[in-house]
N, C-alpha and C positions, 0 to 999 in steps of 0.2 A: 504493500500500500504506500510505501515511501518512495517508490520508484515511478518515474514517468518517462515514457519514450526511451526505455533502456538506460536511463541515467539515474544513478543513486542520488538521493537528496543531499548527501554529504558533499557532493561535487558542485552543488549550487554556489554560484558566485556570491549571492547574498549571505549564505551561511558562512562562507569563508571570510567575508568582510566583517560580519558580526563577531565571529570568533577572533579575528585580528583586533577589533576594537576592544573586546573583553580582555585580551591579553595585555594590551597597552594600559588599560585601566589598572589591572593587577600589578603591572610592573611599575606604575607610578608610586606604589606604596614604598618599595625600597628606595626609589629616587627621593621621596619625601623624607625618609629616614636618614639618607645621606645629607640632605639639607639641614636636618636637625643636628646631625653630628658636626657639620661645618660651624653652625652657630655655637655649639658647645665648645669646640676648640678655639673659636674666636674669644669667647668669654674667658677661657682658661689662659689664653695668651694675655688678655687684658689684665687679669689678676696678677700674672707674673710681672708684667710691666709696672703695675701699681706698686708691687712689692719693691721693685728696684727703685722706683721714684720715691717711695717712702723712706728709703735710707740715703737718698742722694738729694732730691729736691724735685718738686713737681712743676707744674705750669707756673711761670713767673710773670707777674704784671707789675711794672714799676709806675708808681704815681708820686708826683711831688716835684719839687718841694712846695710846701705850703707854709706861709707865714701867718701865725696866729697872734693877735694883739688884743688884750683885754681893755675894756673901757667902762666908765661909769655911765649908766643911763638913768636919767632922772624922771620921776613921776610923782604924783601926789597921792597920799594915802586917803583913807576914808574921812580923815579930819582935815583934809586940805593941806597937810604938812608935806613939804617936798622931801622925798626919800630917794635914795639911789640904789640901784642893783648892778651887780657886776655881770657883764655880758662879754662875749668874745666876737671879734671880727676876724675873718680869714681872707687872705689875699693870695692869689695865684701869681706866678712869675710874669713879669713883663716879657721876658724872653727865656726860652728853655732850649738848650742844646745838649744832645746826647750823642756820644761817639761810642759805639759798641763793637767789640771784636768777639765773635762767637766761635768757640773751638769745640767741635763735636767729638764725642767719644762713643764707642760701641761697647755695650755690656750685655752679657748673656745670663739668663736665669733658666737653667735646664736647656731645652731646645729652642727657647725663644730669645730673640735679640731685641734690645732696646737702644734707642739713640738718645744719649744725654748730651749736655753741653756745659761748658765753662765759659763765662762771659767776663771780659775785662771792659769796664765801662767808665767813661768820664762824663760827668754831668756838670753843666755850668749854666749860668744865666744871670738875670737881674730882677730885682723887685722894685716897685715904686708904690708903696702903700699911701693911700689917700683917704682920710676920713671926711675932710671938709667937702669934697666933691659929691659924696654919696649920702652922708648921714648928718652933716652939720654938727659934728661933735666938737665941743670946746677943747682946745689944746690941753687945758689943765685936767680934763677928764680922761685923757688917754694914758694908760698905764704902760708906757714903753718898757719900763724895767722888768715887766713880767712877760715880755714877748717870747715866743718859742718858734722853732722851725721843725717841721715834721716831714718825713718821707715814708711812703707806704710801699710794702712788698707783699706779694701773695703768701710766701713762706719764708720765714726768717731762717729756717734750718738750712736753706740754700746759700746763706751768706757765708762767704769764706774770708773776705777781708773788707773792712770798712775804713777808709782813710779819714783823716781829719777834714771837717767841713770848713773850708776857708770862707769867712764872711768879712768882706771889706779888708781882706788881708790878714784877718785874725783867725787862728785855728781854734775850732770848737769841736768837742768830742760828742759824737752821737751815741745814744744809749737805747736799749729796748724800752718798750712801753709807749710807742708812738701811735696808739689807736686814736683815730679821729672819727667821732660819730658822723655817720652819713658818707664817709669817704672810704675808710678801711678799718679792719679790726686789728691788724698787727702792723707794726712799723717801727721806725726809729725817730727819736726827737732829741732836741737839745735846747736849752735856754739861750736867749740872745741878749746877754747883758750889755749895758752901756749904750743902748739906743736912747738918744736924746730927743727932745721935742722937735728938733730940727729934722728928724727923719721923715716928717710929713711931706710927701710928695717928692722926696729925694730918691735918686737911684742908688741901689745897693747891690753889689755883685757878689756872687757865690760860686764855689767850685767844689767838686767832690769826686773821689775815685772809689769805685766799688768793684768787687769780684763776686759774682753770683753764679751758683750752680743750679741747674734745672733740667727739665725734660719736657718734651712735647713742644710747647709754644712759649715764645718770649714776646711780651707785649708791653706797650707804653701807653700811658694816658696823656693826651695833648693838653697839659695844664698851662702851657705858656700862651701869652697873647699871640706869640709867634713861636711855634714848636718846630724844631728841626732835629731829625734823628738820622744818623748815618750808621749803617751796619755793614759789616763785612764778615765773611766766613769761608773756609775751604770746603764746606759741604756743598755738593753739586745738585742736590734735590730739595730746594726750599719751596715752601708754599706760603705765599704772602696772604695774610688773612686779616680779619678784623674790619673795622669801619672804613678804612682808607687803604688804597693801594699805594705803592711807592710812586713818588714823582718821577723817579728814574731808577732803573735797575739793570743789572747785567748778570746773567746766569751762564756758567760754562762748566766744563769738566774740572777746572781748577777751583771752583767755588762760585760765590755770588757776592755782589755788592748792591746795596739799595739805599735810597735816600728819600725821606719823607719831609715835606714842608707843609705844616698845617696852621692856618690862621684860626683864631678863636671863633670866628663866625661859623666854622664847620662843626663845632662840638656841641652846641645846645645848652651850655651853662655859662654863667657870668664870670667875671674876673674876681669879684669880691662879694661877700655876703656876711650877714650876722648869723652865728651858729644857731641861735634860737629860732631863726626863720629861714631855714635852708631852702634853696630853690627846688622845685618839684622835679627838675631834671635828674636829681640825684637818684630818685627812686627807680627810674627806668633808663636814663640815658648815660649815666656815668660810665659803667662798665661797657656799655654799648659803643662808646667812643674810642675804645682801645684799638690799637692796630699793632701789627708785628709780623712774626714769621714762625712757621712750624717747620721742623726738620723731619722730612719724610724718609722712610726707607724706600729704596728704588722700586721694590715690588711688594705688593700686598697679595701673597699667594691665596689667602683665604677669600679675599674679595673676587679674585679672578676665578677661583674654583667655584664659588657660589654663582658667578655669572655663567660659567660653562654648564653648570647643573641645570640652569633654566632652559637650556636647549635640549634637554634629555628627551622630551616628548617628540621633538622633531627627528632626532636620531632613530628613536624607536619606530616612528611612523614610516620614515623613508626605508629603513631596513626591512620592515614587514611588507611594504609595498613592493620592494624588490623581490622578496620571496613570492608574493602573490603573482607578480608578472611571470616569474619562473614557472609557477604552478600552472599558469594559463598556457604557456607556450612550450612546455616540455612534458614528457610522459611521467616524470617523477612527481609523486604526491608528497607534500611536506606536512608532517603531523604537527598539531598545535603544541605538543610537548617539545618538539625540536625548536619551534619558534620561541617557546618560553625560555629554553636554555640559551638561545642566542640573545634574547632580550636581557637575561640575567648577566651575560657577559658584558653587554653594553652598559648596564648599571654599575658593574664592578669597576669600570673605567674611572668613575668619579671618586670612588673610595681609594683606588690606587693613587690617583692624582693628589687627593688630600693628604694621604699619609706620606708619599714621597716628597711632596713640596715642603713638608716641615723640616726636611733635612737637606734638600738640594734646591737650587734656584728653580723658578717656575718653568723656564724654557726646557731644560733637560728633563724635569719631572713630567711635563706634558708629553715630551717625545717618548719617554720610557712607557708611561701608562698607555698612550695611544698605540705604540708599536705592539705592546703585549696584547692589547684587546684585538687589534686587527689580525695578528697572527693566530690568536686563539679561534676567532670566528672563521677566518679563511680556512684553517685546517679542519675545523668541524664541518664547514660547508662542502669540502671536497668529498666527505663521506656521505652526507645526506643528499647532495645534489647529483651524485653519480657522474661527476664530470669536473675535470680540473679547470676548464675554461670558464664555466659558470662561477666556480668558487673564486678564481682569480679576478673575475669581473666584480664580484661582490667586495673582495678585498680592495680593489681599486676605488670603488665607490666610497667605501669607508675611509680610505686614505684621503680622498678629496674632501670629504665632509669634515674630518678632524683637522685637516690643514686649513680649511676655510674657517672653522671655528677659532683656530689659533689666531688667524688674521683679524677676526672680529674682536677678540680679546685685546689685541694690541692697538687696534684703531678704534678707540672708544668713541671719538667724535663722529665717526662715520659708520658705526655699527648698525644703526637703524637703517640707513640707506643701503648698505651692502647686504644686510640680512633680508630686506624686503625684495631687492632685486633677485637675490639667489632663490628665495621662496617662489617668486613668480616664474623664474626660469625652470625650477624643478616641476612646478605644476604644469607648465607648458610641455615639458618633456614627457610627463606621465600621460597627459592627454594625447600627445602625438603617438606614443607607443600603444595606446589602447583604442585608437580611433576606429579600428576595424573589428574590434571584439564584439561578438554577438552575445550580449550579456544574458539573453534568455536561453541560450544553448551553448554554453561556454565550451564544454568538452567536445562537442561535435563540430565546433567551428572555431578553432584557435588561430587559423590563418586564412587569409582571403582566398576564395575559390579561384582556380585557374580560369574558369569561364567568366569570371566577373569582368565587366568592361573597365577600362582604365578610369581611375578616379571614383569608382563605385564605393 
């Protein structure tokens, strides 16, 4: 009852297509499991890198200097008697110049590699504090003798050396405890003794040398009315990040140089304020104004493996379509179990790639995993297809597919364009090869009849 016109129902093209679709759905389960494993290994690497950063120094953001000057603010109490309260005004530099030399270091934790850096930094600039222009404070109410200078840093454990702060040619020693509400939680500070009433509106110069260790990103806050940052490093793979890109930069095999020049119009917060009434930009825009550089490893094997894994369904589909076309045009019947084994071999490619790329560069790892998978499938196909030519053709198809996937992984900007063109070309090829197939009677007409007129 299951046969019609001498043809078994199992030979039906529709049954074979449905079986092929079911196998692809089943094989997507191990593909999904490999994707979960990639995410797990990424998290493990991140934990290892955080452990290294925890003993060295994490992401560093330099803010400052900030000049804080207390003053007396007068008001009347409930009885109409004038009373004063002590408040603080903070001033940002008129100019801020930073010269940074970033020296990278590679450290390993197990099989994972981290990029750390040592930074030699020279910070200089000028202040021009002015109460009269903004708040009309009487000169006698300004407590210049209690003024202080502060500088903020993300992690003080990354400080390796702090030179004397030269203020108007006078050496001042910075000490921990420089937290400034609304600005940063940890930092350095020093009192600025000897400021006279004549400091109002006068320019004062400062200079400071720092040695900072960190990992990941090195950033700066544009606190100057005009901020200039110059950075150089022998690291050849920088990623300029943050709110602003460099005004000029050069990247080569011998390293990079970059220069930022930022006016205070670009940052969104003022030059001076009263601490009790901070600008709203602190809550959202202060850290958002930071800019700097990240030192990247040349290759992220996990990211590329994850990207290649997303093409797994395409590899499964094209391989099974190839088997389907063989089944149509040859006397050899391919069993679903044989297709399942071939699909499992395709899935194992991603597991091989993931494990090998943790020990070797991504290029050789891809070549080893791809060659092993192609040889395994080609050798198995020689047995199940009963012909060396068919098996070698399948191996050639897989070689082209894996080669093309590697090109896509390297050309990220053009991956979508190249992938869509390739998919269209593959679809056109399949349509061309099956244009004369009689889908209602596949086994009885796998090739065009000799009597058929040309173009039929």
